[in-house]
N, C-alpha and C positions, 0 to 999 in steps of 0.2 A: 157297479163299474169296477169292482177290482180284478175280476179277471179278464176286463178289457185293458185296464192298468198293468197288469202282469204279462200280460200277450205282448204289450208295447215293448216294454222292458225287454224282452226276449229280441222281439225284434232290432230295438235301436241297440242292444250288444253285437247283434250280428251286422248292423251298419257301420257302428264303428271299427270293426274289423275289417271291412271292405275299402278304410280309406287311409291304408298306411301312407300315403303320399301327405298326408297331412301334418301339420306339427303337433308334433306327438304328446308335449306339455299341453298344450289346448285343448287336446281332444281328452286329454285322459284329464283334464280342466270340467269339460263341459259332461263329461260322462259321472263324474263324483256328482257335479251340480244334478245331473237327470236323476241320479238314484235320491239324491238328496231332496227332490222333490217329489218322487214316489214314497219314499216314508211320511213323507207330512203330510200327503193326498190320502194315505193308509190311515191316519190318523186324524181325519176330516180338517186338517189345516189347511185348507183351500189357499189362503190368501198366500201365504208362505210357500205354497208348493209351485203357486203360480208364478213367482219370482224365480224360482230356481229353474222351470222352464224355460221361462224366457231367459235365462242367463244360458243355457243348454242350448236354446234355439239358437244363439247368435252365433256359435260356431258350426254347428249341425244344421242340417235342414232336413234333417228325417221326417218321414211320414210319420211314426210313430213319436217322435216328438210333439210336432205340430197336433196331433191326436191327443196326447194328456194336458198340452196348454191349453185347448180350445176347451177341454174339459173342466180345467179348473177356471177358466174364464166364465164358464157358464154357470158353474156354481157359486160364483162371487159378483155376479152379477156386471160382468163384462162381456155383456149380450152382442154388442157389435163386434166386438172383436173375436167371439168366441164362432160367429158365422163365418166369417172374414180365414180363419184358422182352421174350420172343421171344413170349408169348401178348398180352402188349397190342400188339407190333406187328401180331401177324395180327386185333386186333379194329380196332385205328386205320387199317390199310391197305385193309380191307375191300370199301371204296367207293373206292380210290382207284388211278386209272387209270394212274398212275405207276411203282407197283410193280409187278415181273413175278411171272407165277405162279410161276417158277422161285426167286424169292426166300421165298416162301409155301410153297411143299414145302420148300426147304431148313430153312426156321424149323420146321415141324411135325417133319420129321426129326428135328430137333436136339432140341426137347423130349423124341420118343419114347427119342432115349440117354440126355440127360438123367435122365427118369425114373427109370431104371433103378439112377441112384446116390443117390437120396433116399429119403426115407419122405414119404409121402403122407396127408392128415387130411380123410376123409371126414365134413363138419361136417354132424351131424343136428339143427337146432333151429327154433323158430317162426319163421314168415313174420315179417320185422319187427324180431326179435332185433338188435342191434348186437352183431357178434362179434368178436374180437380173439383171435390167436393169441400166445403167448407176450407179452404186452401192447403187440401192434402191431395196431391197429384194419384190418380189413378193408372194403373198399366193399359194403356187402349182404352178404347170408346169399350165400355162394361157389354156383355153379353145377356148380362142378366140383370135385376133392380139390385140397385144398391142398396144395404143395409143401412140405417142413421137411426139416432134416438130421435123421436118422438119432439117435434118443435119446428121451429125455422131454417134454412138453411139455404146456403148459396152454392150455386152450381155454376163454374164458369169453364169458357171453352177457350180454347187459342188456336186458329187457325192461317193461316198464310202472315202472321203481323200481326192479325186482327184479335179482339179479346171483348167476348161476349158475355154474358151471366145473367141468371135470374134468379130471384128468390122464390120461393116457394114453403108451404106449410105442411110438415109431412103429421100424419095420423097414426096411433099405434092400429098396427095390424093390417094396414093399408098399402097399396102402392101408389103414388104421386108419379105423375108425368113431368117432366122437366124438358124442353123444346127449346132450343137454342137455333136459330135460324142465323146464317149469314149472308148478306146480302150481295150478292157476286156480278147481277147487275153492273155495278160502278166498274168490274174493274175489265167491260168490255168497251167502255166509254171512255174516250180520250177528249181532253178539254181543248177547245179551238184555240189556234195560234191567236196571239195577241192581234187585234185589229180586225179579227176574221170570224166574227161569231155569226156570219149568216149572208143571207146574198141581199144586196142593196134593194130595196124598193122602187119603181120608177118615181112617187113621187119624192124621194129621198136622193134622186139622181136630178129632178127638175128644178126643184124649190133650191138648191144650192148650187146650181147653174145659173139658174132666173137672178139669183140676188149677186152671184159673183160677175153675172155681166150688168148689171145695174151699178154695182160699185166699182167697176172698170170705167163705164160711161160715166159716171159721178167725178172719177178722179180726174177723166180727160178733160170733162166741162171745167172742172179747176185750173188745170192748167190751161186751157183755150182763155178764160178768166185773166189768169193771172198772167198770159201773153197779153190782153188787151191792155188790160190795167199798165204794164210797163209801158207799152207803146203809146197810150195817151200822156202820161206821165212825162217820156221822152218828147214827146209833140209841145208838149206846156212848157217844157225847159228851153226848147227851139226857140219857140216863140218869144219868151222871156227875154233870153240872150238877145235875139236880133230885133226888139224893140226895147230899148232904155225907158226907164221911168214910165211901163208900160200900163200902171193903173194910178198914174196920179192924174189929179183933176186938172182938166175936165176928164170922166173915162169916157174911153171909145169903144168901136167895136171889137178892137182888138184884145183889151182887158176882158171883153165878155167871153171874146173867144178863150181866154186863158183859162178864165174861171170853168167854163163847159169843160173845157179837157182836163184841168184837176178833179172834177167831177165826175165825170167819168172813170175816171183812174181810179177813185175811190170805188164807186159804185162797183166797177169791174173785180177791183181787189175784195171785197164782200163777198159777190158771187163764187169770186175762186177759192174762198175760206170755205163757205157751205159746200161748194162741191166737192175740196178735198175731204171735210169731215164727212159729211154724206156718204162719199164713194168708200172712206175706210171703214165705217160703219155697216154699210152693207157687206163690205168681204169680208169682215169679222162676222155676220151673222151667215155668209156662205159657208166659211169655214167652221161655225159651229154646228151647221145644220147637216152638212156633210158627214162631221164625224159623231153626233149624238142622235141622228135622228135614227128611228127604231129601222131593223133588220128582219127582214124575212128567214126561217129557218131552214131552207134549203139547200144551204150550201154553207162550208165552214171554210173555205177557199176566200183570204183576202185577193181581189182582183180590181181594186179602185183606187185610185188616187186623185190629188188634184194639186197642181202646185203653181202659183201665180207669183208674176215679178214684176213688182211696180217700176215706173221709169218716169222721173218727174224733174223737168228742166227750168229755167227762168223763162224759156219762151213756149215750152212743148210739155206737154204730159200724158203719160197712157201707162201702159203694162200689157201683158202677156199668160195667157191662161192655160196650164197644158191638162187634159183632163184624160183619166186611162180608164176604162171601162172593162 
């Protein structure tokens, strides 16, 4: 490896020279760290060398720095980082005439050797999704399997404000596929307007209308009997006023007529109450069935409605129903 490191040193020196616009002090510091890393690598102190190359790379993203950083990572067991940095080296040096083909070939060979020591994740996600592996964001959708340490990993994708994730188990030397699917059908479906979740069926109209008509009839009947009861009371009262001592012994026909009128008034009042109660219950049932009766799914346009307006008086009762279809 020494010949590649030395070649990288020369190339890096050239790279430093071409970036005159950068901060001179920072560049000088990065160059010093890089040279220190080379010396440490020459003495097989690869852990220390890796740290020096990382410090240099923080300032200068040069291909040669990447190559030496990846090499030190490979020798210190940082296999995933080494693969990523070798790949970055190949990408950044593709059109760099100062990087030799021998260095590129060496990087490809090292990647192939390292891939046998790690697991890989083949991410299958929609275009445009933001991908992260173990909460580490990736740049775009990866075009090749992502290297990871063997074991369990979480792959997460974000698209259109939705987040999906899968957990997978990666095996050494194998590629594991992570498929993330977003349900896009819900995006084309809109919730129906309130009260208009379908088309009303025939039974859904007939039943509430029938109950409504019966309810109105019950209230009308209650009003009729209320009016009759009041009339009977008025007749009995008129008979009592016209005949003083009406029911004093001996009891005559006039007293019997008075009692009959009072009895009729009470019976009619009872029937009036029954009519009102039954009519009210039937109308409540009409409203309930109209609102809660299941609807078909043919339409989502609310086009039905019912309005009932009761009218009750001392001598008459009734109501009106307005139905909209």
